[in-house]
N, C-alpha and C positions, 0 to 999 in steps of 0.2 A: 494646351492639354490641362484638364482639371486635375486637382490633387488626388481625387479618387482614382484617376486613371494611371497613377504611377505606382510601381512596385517598390515602395520604400525599403522594405526588408531586403529585397534583391539588390537594390542600388547601394544600400549600406554595406552589404556583404562584399560586393565588388569593390567599393571604394575603400573599405577598411581592411578587408583581408587581401583582396586582389591587388590594390594599388598601394597598400601600406599606409593609408591616411589615418591620422588620429581623428577621433570623432569630431572635435571642434574644427579640424581642417575640412572634413567632409561637409559639415553644415555651413561653412563659410563659402563654399563653391556655388557658383551660379549653375543652372542646368546646362548652359552652353559650355562652361569650363569643364564640367564633369564629362559631357559628351566628347569633348576634345581629348581629354585624358584617356577616355575609353577607346579612342581611335575612330570615333564616328565623325564623319565630315560635318563641319558646321556650314550653315547656309544652304543655298540652293545648289543642287548638283549641276554639273556642266551640261550643256545642251548636247544630246546624243544625235548621231547622224539620222536615226529613225525619226526623231522629233523634228529635226530640221527639214527632212523630206516632207513630213506631215504639214508643217507650217508653209513650206514652199508650194505644196499642192493647194492649200487653202487660200493663200494670198500670193499668187504668182506675180513675178515682176513683168507686168505688161500694162500698157496704158488702158484706162477705162474706155469703154465703147464710146466712140465719137471724139475722143481726146486725141490731140496730136502727139505722135511719138516723140520722145526726147531726142535731141541731136546726139550723134555718136561722140563719145569723148575723144579728145585729141590723142594722137599716137604717143606712145611713151617717148619722152625726150623732146617732144615738139615744143613744149613750153620753154625749153632752154636753147633751142636751135638758134634763135636770133641773138643770144648772148655770146655765142662763139664768134670770134672775129679773126 
């Protein structure tokens, strides 16, 4: 985001009055640190069920036309069955 797009007066009010920061403490914060202190989630939000459904519809788990289907995975525990004696 460009500097022109930030509400500096509002951010300073929240930081200094709301969070009790001293001016020099406010200006030393990175935008990510200030967002975290204000309770905003940092980074990408988690994948929602609706978004997962959208992605699954767009890229379904099926072989491409003409491709051989993958073999079924072994049954649970099958890989350790021969270890039991």
